[in-house]
C-alpha distance (Angstrom), angle and dihedral (degrees) to the residues before:
residue distance angle dihedral
M1 . . .
S2 3.82 . .
A3 3.80 119.4 .
H4 3.77 120.1 -103.0
P5 3.85 113.8 -94.4
L6 3.80 91.6 -119.9
A7 3.85 90.7 52.8
T8 3.83 90.5 47.8
A9 3.84 91.7 51.0
W10 3.82 92.2 47.0
L11 3.81 92.7 50.3
R12 3.79 89.9 48.1
G13 3.78 88.4 56.3
F14 3.80 89.5 48.4
D15 3.81 90.1 54.2
R16 3.78 90.6 54.9
A17 3.77 93.1 47.8
A18 3.79 96.2 45.0
R19 3.78 97.5 55.4
G20 3.76 89.5 108.8
L21 3.84 95.0 57.1
S22 3.74 122.0 91.3
R23 3.76 115.1 -89.8
Q24 3.84 94.2 -113.3
R25 3.78 95.7 46.8
R26 3.83 92.0 45.3
A27 3.77 91.2 53.4
E28 3.81 93.4 47.1
L29 3.79 94.3 48.2
R30 3.81 92.7 46.4
A31 3.75 91.8 50.9
E32 3.85 90.1 51.9
L33 3.76 92.6 48.6
A34 3.79 94.6 44.7
E35 3.82 90.0 51.6
H36 3.80 90.7 49.8
L37 3.83 91.9 51.6
R38 3.86 91.2 45.0
Q39 3.80 90.7 55.6
A40 3.82 94.5 43.2
M41 3.79 90.4 51.3
A42 3.79 99.0 37.9
G43 3.78 114.4 141.2
S44 3.78 123.9 0.9
V45 3.76 106.8 -26.9
A46 3.71 126.7 178.7
E47 3.81 118.6 -110.5
A48 3.85 90.3 -112.0
E49 3.81 92.1 53.7
A50 3.80 91.6 48.7
Q51 3.81 90.4 49.6
A52 3.82 90.6 49.0
A53 3.81 90.2 52.7
V54 3.76 89.9 53.5
D55 3.75 93.0 45.9
R56 3.78 92.0 52.9
L57 3.81 89.1 58.9
G58 3.81 91.0 52.5
D59 3.74 128.8 -163.0
P60 3.81 114.4 -10.8
A61 3.79 90.1 -137.8
D62 3.80 91.7 59.5
I63 3.83 90.5 54.3
V64 3.79 91.4 48.5
A65 3.83 90.0 48.4
E66 3.83 90.3 56.6
E67 3.83 88.5 61.6
G68 3.80 89.6 68.0
P69 3.85 131.0 -117.5
A70 3.81 119.0 -13.0
D71 3.75 118.4 -91.7
P72 3.88 107.9 -100.4
A73 3.79 91.3 -151.3
E74 3.76 92.3 55.5
A75 3.85 92.2 49.4
R76 3.78 88.2 49.8
R77 3.80 91.9 51.3
L78 3.80 90.5 51.1
A79 3.76 93.0 49.6
A80 3.84 90.7 46.3
R81 3.80 90.8 50.8
A82 3.78 91.8 49.9
L83 3.79 91.4 50.1
T84 3.84 91.4 47.8
L85 3.85 91.1 52.0
Q86 3.80 95.3 42.7
P87 3.82 95.4 86.9
L88 3.80 88.4 64.7
S89 3.79 86.0 74.4
G90 3.75 90.1 67.8
P91 3.87 95.2 102.2
L92 3.83 87.1 64.7
Y93 3.81 86.8 76.8
L94 3.84 88.7 68.0
L95 3.81 93.1 60.9
P96 3.84 113.2 109.7
G97 3.75 122.9 -94.0
H98 3.78 119.5 -9.0
I99 3.84 93.7 -37.1
G100 3.80 93.6 99.1
L101 3.85 93.5 47.5
F102 3.79 91.4 49.5
G103 3.79 90.8 49.1
L104 3.82 90.7 50.4
A105 3.78 89.9 48.5
A106 3.83 94.2 49.1
L107 3.82 91.5 50.6
A108 3.79 90.8 46.3
V109 3.82 91.4 55.1
L110 3.87 89.9 53.9
V111 3.81 92.7 49.1
L112 3.79 90.7 44.2
A113 3.78 91.2 53.6
M114 3.80 90.3 53.0
V115 3.78 90.5 51.3
L116 3.77 93.8 48.8
R117 3.82 93.0 47.6
T118 3.79 90.3 55.8
R119 3.79 107.0 104.3
E120 3.86 128.2 -152.9
L121 3.78 92.1 29.3
P122 3.81 118.7 150.6
P123 3.83 113.8 -113.7
G124 3.81 93.7 -115.2
A125 3.74 94.0 49.9
R126 3.83 91.3 46.1
A127 3.79 91.5 50.4
L128 3.77 91.8 48.9
G129 3.82 90.1 47.2
V130 3.78 90.3 53.3
L131 3.83 91.4 48.3
G132 3.83 90.6 46.7
A133 3.76 92.7 52.0
L134 3.79 92.9 48.3
A135 3.81 96.7 40.9
P136 3.84 100.9 86.1
P137 3.84 97.8 54.8
T138 3.83 93.7 34.8
C139 3.82 94.0 52.1
G140 3.80 90.5 42.4
Y141 3.74 92.6 52.1
A142 3.79 91.8 46.7
A143 3.80 90.6 54.3
Y144 3.84 90.0 48.3
L145 3.86 90.7 50.7
A146 3.81 90.9 49.8
G147 3.85 92.1 51.9
W148 3.84 90.3 44.6
A149 3.85 93.3 50.1
A150 3.82 91.3 47.0
T151 3.83 91.6 60.9
G152 3.81 92.9 67.7
E153 3.80 109.3 99.2
Q154 3.79 121.7 -133.7
G155 3.79 113.1 179.4
Y156 3.76 139.7 179.7
G157 3.73 125.5 -164.0
P158 2.79 158.2 -25.3
V159 3.82 91.9 -107.2
A160 3.82 129.1 171.9
G161 3.72 114.8 -21.5
G162 3.80 94.0 11.3
L163 3.79 92.9 -73.7
W164 3.79 124.6 139.5
I165 3.78 131.6 -139.1
E166 3.81 110.8 -131.7
V167 3.81 118.0 -161.3
V168 3.84 108.7 -128.2
P169 3.81 133.1 171.4
D170 3.79 115.8 -88.4
P171 3.82 105.0 -95.0
A172 3.82 91.1 -144.3
I173 3.80 94.1 56.9
T174 3.81 90.6 41.4
V175 3.74 90.6 59.0
L176 3.78 92.9 41.0
G177 3.77 94.9 46.2
H178 3.78 96.3 47.1
G179 3.82 90.6 45.2
V180 3.83 91.5 51.9
L181 3.86 90.6 47.2
L182 3.79 90.7 50.5
L183 3.82 93.0 49.1
A184 3.83 91.4 45.6
G185 3.80 94.6 47.0
L186 3.79 91.5 51.0
G187 3.84 101.3 30.1
L188 3.80 103.3 44.6
P189 3.83 94.7 62.6
L190 3.83 89.4 48.7
L191 3.79 91.4 48.6
A192 3.75 91.8 47.4
G193 3.84 92.4 49.3
W194 3.80 89.7 50.6
R195 3.81 90.5 48.8
L196 3.80 93.7 49.9
R197 3.79 91.2 54.9
R198 3.75 91.1 60.9
A199 3.79 116.4 86.6
D200 3.83 99.4 -169.2
Q201 3.76 121.0 125.6
E202 3.76 121.6 -99.6
P203 3.76 133.0 -136.7
P204 3.83 118.7 -109.6
A205 3.79 113.3 -45.6
G206 3.75 94.9 -117.3
F207 3.80 93.2 53.6
T208 3.84 92.0 47.8
L209 3.80 94.3 47.7
A210 3.78 91.5 46.5
L211 3.81 89.5 53.0
L212 3.79 88.8 50.1
V213 3.83 91.8 53.2
L214 3.83 90.1 49.2
A215 3.83 92.9 49.2
L216 3.80 92.0 49.1
T217 3.83 94.7 49.7
P218 3.85 92.1 98.1
V219 3.78 90.0 56.0
S220 3.83 96.8 45.5
G221 3.78 94.4 39.0
S222 3.79 95.8 48.0
T223 3.81 91.2 46.4
I224 3.77 93.1 51.2
A225 3.79 91.1 47.0
L226 3.84 90.1 50.2
L227 3.81 92.8 51.0
W228 3.84 90.8 44.0
S229 3.78 93.1 49.9
S230 3.82 90.1 48.1
S231 3.78 91.4 54.3
G232 3.80 91.9 65.7
V233 3.78 125.8 -149.7
V234 3.83 113.5 12.4
R235 3.74 111.9 -141.3
F236 3.83 107.7 -176.0
S237 3.77 90.7 -163.8
H238 3.80 89.3 65.6
L239 3.78 113.9 19.4
E240 3.77 119.8 -171.1
P241 3.83 116.9 -133.1
F242 3.80 92.5 -113.4
T243 3.80 92.5 49.4
S244 3.78 90.8 47.2
A245 3.83 91.1 53.1
V246 3.82 90.6 50.4
L247 3.77 92.4 50.7
V248 3.77 90.6 49.6
C249 3.80 89.9 51.3
A250 3.80 88.8 49.9
A251 3.79 91.4 53.2
L252 3.81 93.1 48.0
N253 3.72 91.2 47.6
G254 3.84 90.7 53.5
L255 3.80 89.9 47.4
A256 3.77 92.1 51.4
L257 3.77 91.4 48.1
L258 3.79 90.8 49.0
T259 3.82 91.5 50.0
A260 3.79 90.3 48.8
G261 3.80 91.5 50.4
V262 3.80 91.9 50.3
L263 3.84 92.2 49.9
L264 3.80 91.8 49.7
L265 3.81 94.6 46.6
R266 3.78 93.5 45.6
A267 3.79 90.9 55.4
R268 3.81 87.1 74.5
V269 3.77 94.7 -151.6
L270 3.82 98.1 102.0
G271 3.77 119.9 103.0
A272 3.81 123.9 -131.6
L273 3.78 95.0 -88.7
A274 3.85 95.4 46.6
G275 3.81 91.2 45.6
L276 3.80 92.6 49.4
L277 3.81 93.3 49.1
V278 3.81 91.6 48.9
A279 3.81 91.9 49.8
C280 3.80 93.0 47.4
A281 3.82 91.4 48.4
V282 3.79 93.3 49.9
V283 3.82 92.8 48.3
T284 3.82 99.7 41.0
A285 3.79 104.8 34.4
P286 3.88 95.5 76.1
L287 3.81 88.8 48.6
G288 3.76 89.9 49.6
V289 3.81 91.4 54.5
V290 3.81 87.2 56.5
L291 3.83 91.1 49.7
L292 3.78 91.9 51.1
S293 3.79 94.8 45.6
G294 3.82 96.4 73.0
H295 3.76 121.1 121.7
R296 3.77 131.2 -144.8
G297 3.79 134.9 -125.7
E298 3.80 119.3 -125.6
L299 3.79 120.8 -162.9
V300 3.83 109.2 -134.4
E301 3.73 139.0 171.9
R302 3.79 110.4 -134.9
G303 3.74 116.1 -140.6
R304 3.80 112.8 -130.6
G305 3.81 111.4 -119.7
T306 3.76 93.2 -13.3
G307 3.80 100.2 79.5
Q308 3.79 89.2 -140.2
H309 3.82 119.5 131.2
V310 3.77 128.0 -156.7
S311 3.78 113.1 -150.4
H312 3.75 121.6 -136.4
G313 3.80 95.9 -173.3
L314 3.76 136.6 -93.6
V315 3.76 122.3 -47.8
Q316 3.78 123.0 -131.1
D317 3.81 114.1 -108.9
S318 3.79 91.4 -119.9
E319 3.84 90.3 57.8
L320 3.81 95.3 51.3
P321 3.85 120.6 103.1
A322 3.81 114.3 -107.4
A323 3.85 89.6 -111.1
V324 3.79 93.5 66.7
R325 3.82 101.7 22.9
P326 3.84 112.0 124.8
L327 3.82 113.4 -120.8
P328 3.83 94.5 -8.7
W329 3.81 90.5 -175.4
L330 3.80 91.0 61.1
P331 3.86 114.2 69.4
L332 3.81 95.6 -153.6
D333 3.79 126.8 121.6
Q334 3.84 119.1 -125.6
P335 3.84 97.8 -100.6
V336 3.81 90.9 52.9
R337 3.82 92.8 46.4
F338 3.78 91.2 48.3
A339 3.81 93.7 48.7
L340 3.83 92.7 48.2
G341 3.81 89.1 46.3
V342 3.78 93.7 52.9
L343 3.82 90.0 46.3
T344 3.81 94.6 51.9
V345 3.83 100.2 34.3
I346 3.79 101.2 39.6
V347 3.83 114.0 11.3
L348 3.80 101.0 43.5
P349 3.85 96.9 44.2
L350 3.76 92.0 46.2
A351 3.78 91.7 48.7
A352 3.80 91.1 48.2
A353 3.84 91.9 48.0
Y354 3.76 91.5 49.3
R355 3.83 91.4 50.5
V356 3.80 92.5 46.7
H357 3.82 90.2 47.4
H358 3.78 87.9 54.2
V359 3.76 90.2 55.2
R360 3.78 90.2 46.1
A361 3.77 91.2 50.9
V362 3.88 91.7 50.2
L363 3.76 93.1 49.1
G364 3.78 93.0 44.1
G365 3.75 92.8 51.5
E366 3.79 93.5 -113.8
G367 3.78 97.8 111.6
P368 3.77 140.1 37.5
G369 3.80 114.3 -28.5
S370 3.80 92.3 -127.7
A371 3.78 118.8 87.2
G372 3.74 92.6 -157.1
G373 3.81 124.2 129.6
G374 3.81 101.0 16.4
V375 3.86 106.0 28.5
R376 3.69 129.5 65.4
R377 3.78 118.5 -120.7
G378 3.75 109.7 -91.4
G379 3.84 91.4 27.1
R380 3.81 93.4 138.2
D381 3.81 92.6 57.9
R382 3.76 91.0 47.2
W383 3.78 90.1 48.7
A384 3.76 89.6 55.8
G385 3.75 89.5 51.8
Q386 3.77 89.8 53.3
R387 3.80 91.1 54.9
S388 3.80 94.1 53.9
């Protein structure tokens, strides 16, 4: 016999209110309440009698509150599940206009609220959860801004044959930047969900957050370089608002990386190799962002009165006039600039983060018991001093 609609509605409210209880206790309590309602509404009961039976039970939230505080592990599992499923919202970005971005933002707010409501969460895991929740709309909006900025035309000419040189984003950094944004938008929620499922203890909060900043340098650096390249020629005598905002973000990113490097090196638990990688990443990553931010020159034939342009291909940097040449003070061709940029913005920070994570794993008891190779002797005692 099917349950009475009032009983079904009340149990649905109980399910919503009892999400913070442990899975076993939630199932036991629900079975007891469902049996109570089944007996109270057995047979053909009038609507008023059914309503009275529901009223005697009261508000489901009050019954859940009598069970004591919510289980932190259950709240963590719910937040981790939400983060893991969040990348499935990626197709919303393909919706026309701003509808997709608004949808991603609304879903991110819900997931973020679940992460922030989770108690007894280590600082590093909480920070990664917040970043994972915000990653899809943030990466999507950054990609949108890059495309929007690239539509602005900056031209120089006419040059030989009546052709013009149009300033366009570097195709290499466009592919790299959008690829990194896609990986970050889909991968950060998955990484955060995986991290929230782990209940191990973390090192000091400052060390963990600094490691997180270092590991995310490829994402932030590539995004800033993409936006910078899309903004075209930078004239410091007359900065556009968009370009000014990009330069401010670049400065803040360099400051955050410098702070993270200082925190990691001051911990005095890194070995020579890890310390050297961190120092190199801190010094060279901001320079690498500048190397990746160069634009390209495209030779075009402008249609008179039609607004249509016929492309004649990209122009080598050495053939560009000084007015539109990317990084004129740096005599390096585009392939060399791009390779050095990838090395300093992506490879070095990831290598440093991996090495520091190895040290963290050893000191946290998650890795090999030996502290050789990447940890100074006596590192465990110094780690304890950092906690106090």
